KOLKOLGU-150894 format. One record per residue (C-alpha): residue number from 1; residue in three letters; x, z, y. Coordinates in steps of 0.2 Angstrom, whole numbers. Layout:
> NUM ALA X Z Y
...
***
This chain:
> 1 MET -475 170 -9
> 2 LYS -459 161 -11
> 3 ILE -444 169 -20
> 4 LEU -426 165 -16
> 5 ALA -413 165 -30
> 6 LEU -394 168 -27
> 7 ASP -380 163 -38
> 8 LEU -366 173 -30
> 9 GLY -348 167 -30
> 10 ASP -332 173 -22
> 11 VAL -332 157 -12
> 12 TYR -349 148 -13
> 13 THR -366 154 -17
> 14 GLY -379 143 -24
> 15 THR -397 146 -18
> 16 ALA -414 140 -25
> 17 ILE -431 143 -19
> 18 SER -448 144 -28
> 19 ASP -464 136 -24
> 20 SER -477 147 -15
> 21 LEU -484 152 -32
> 22 GLY -467 158 -38
> 23 ILE -468 146 -53
> 24 ILE -456 132 -50
> 25 ALA -438 134 -43
> 26 ILE -429 120 -34
> 27 PRO -411 120 -29
> 28 LEU -410 124 -10
> 29 LYS -392 124 -4
> 30 THR -375 129 -8
> 31 VAL -368 140 6
> 32 GLN -351 148 9
> 33 THR -352 166 3
> 34 ASN -344 171 20
> 35 ASP -359 163 29
> 36 LEU -372 171 17
> 37 GLU -379 184 28
> 38 ASP -383 172 42
> 39 PHE -391 160 30
> 40 LEU -402 174 22
> 41 LYS -408 180 40
> 42 LYS -414 162 43
> 43 ALA -421 159 26
> 44 ILE -431 175 25
> 45 GLU -439 172 42
> 46 LYS -442 153 39
> 47 GLU -449 154 21
> 48 ASN -457 172 22
> 49 ILE -446 178 8
> 50 LYS -451 195 1
> 51 THR -441 194 -16
> 52 ILE -423 189 -19
> 53 LEU -416 187 -37
> 54 ILE -398 189 -39
> 55 GLY -389 181 -54
> 56 TYR -382 196 -64
> 57 PRO -367 190 -74
> 58 LYS -366 202 -89
> 59 THR -353 198 -102
> 60 MET -359 190 -118
> 61 LYS -358 208 -126
> 62 GLY -370 214 -112
> 63 THR -356 224 -103
> 64 ILE -351 225 -85
> 65 SER -336 214 -79
> 66 ILE -327 214 -63
> 67 GLN -338 200 -57
> 68 THR -354 210 -62
> 69 GLN -347 225 -51
> 70 LYS -345 214 -36
> 71 ILE -363 209 -38
> 72 ILE -369 227 -39
> 73 ASP -359 231 -24
> 74 PHE -366 216 -15
> 75 GLU -384 221 -19
> 76 LYS -381 239 -13
> 77 ALA -374 233 4
> 78 TYR -388 220 6
> 79 LYS -402 232 2
> 80 ILE -396 241 18
> 81 LYS -395 225 28
> 82 PHE -412 219 22
> 83 PRO -423 234 17
> 84 GLU -439 224 18
> 85 ILE -433 213 3
> 86 ASN -436 217 -15
> 87 TRP -420 214 -24
> 88 VAL -420 209 -42
> 89 PHE -406 206 -54
> 90 TRP -408 192 -66
> 91 ASP -397 189 -82
> 92 GLU -388 173 -79
> 93 ARG -378 172 -95
> 94 LEU -375 154 -99
> 95 THR -384 147 -84
> 96 SER -369 137 -78
> 97 LYS -367 128 -94
> 98 ARG -385 124 -94
> 99 ALA -384 117 -76
> 100 GLU -369 107 -81
> 101 SER -379 99 -95
> 102 PHE -391 92 -83
> 103 LYS -378 82 -74
> 104 LYS -359 80 -76
> 105 SER -351 83 -60
> 106 LYS -335 73 -54
> 107 GLU -337 73 -36
> 108 LYS -335 89 -25
> 109 ASP -352 87 -18
> 110 ASP -360 87 -35
> 111 LYS -350 102 -40
> 112 LEU -356 111 -25
> 113 ARG -374 106 -29
> 114 LEU -372 114 -46
> 115 HIS -371 131 -38
> 116 SER -389 129 -33
> 117 VAL -395 122 -49
***
């Protein structure tokens, strides 16, 4: 069973997908957040997705920020839109810095790709 992962942003959302064993994740696509619902409908059907991980941006102190609350609100809304999906929060502290360490981005396409990494 493949797992889809989301790095939600106000403008762009990075997506990654696991292999069929759920062991290795590869960057999939960066989509505009406004188009995310349509993207999810297609990806869930095409890839037979049953679980979606959502990056959960806690502060370094482990508290909830404004962005964290946006993610919580998103998850509540999308649980209703996609009730067949198991939604899981995943601590994403420092993941952007780690992704940037793989490749320094100067071009806009590279920066968009980092959302998926």
